[in-house]
N, C-alpha and C positions, 0 to 999 in steps of 0.2 A: 295556467292554473295548476296548482299542485294539490291533489287530493290525497288524503291519508286514510287508508282503510283502518277501521277499528273493530274490535270485537264487541259484539252486542251480546249482553247477558240474556240468555233465553230462559224463561221460566216455564217448564213443562213437567208435570208429574208423570213419570213413566213407571208406575208401579206394576211390574209384571209378575209379582209373586204368585198370584192366584190364576194366572192365565197361561194357556198353551201357545197363544199366538197374539201378535198385535200388528197393526198396519199403520205406518206413518207415511203420509203422502202430502205433497204440496208442490208448488211451482219450483222450477229449476233454480238452482243457485241461491236458495234461501237459508241454507245451513243444516239441512236434514242429516247429512253424513257427518258433519262436524259435531252436531249435537249428540248423535249416537256414539261417535268415537270418544267424546268427552264423558258421556254418561255411563258407557259400558266398554271401558278400555280392554277388558279381558275376553270379550265376546269373540267367538269364532266368526270370521267374516268371509262372505262370498259375494264378490262384486261382479255381477253378470255383464257389466259393461267391458270387462276384461275378455277380449275375444277368445283367447286361448282357453281360459276357464270355462267360458260359455260353451265352446265347442266340445271340450272334454265331457261336460255334463250332458250336452245334447246327444253325443254319441253313446254315452253310457250313463243314463239317469240314476241308476242304482249306486253310482259312485258317491254321490252326496251322502246318502244314508250310511254307506260303508265307512266313509271318512269320519262322520259324526259319531258313529258307534265305536270307532277306534279310540277316540279321545274324550267322548262324553262331556262336551262343554255344557256349562249351565245355561248359556244363551247363545243363540245363533242369529246373526244379522245377515240377511240376504238383500242385496241392493240391486236396483235397476231391473226389476222384474216385469215392468210394463212392456207391452208390445205395440200398443196402438199408435205411438208417436214415432215409430221408426220410419225413416224415409227411404 
């Protein structure tokens, strides 16, 4: 069998203009990251599944704040922040 993956158009209103924070969660591999990348291509991104990045921030938590204050992005996306499902 030959399966072809296709893009599914997702409809989700993510109006963050009047909010300081938002949380997007769901099952693995459903397109959360893809949706955020498409909807907010200029956002500063921190993917905590990147071991090197996670280690840097664990060793020096103030680094996140320092980096964000240096570039003042309009939006910051932090991914993979959950701890409960780690094996």
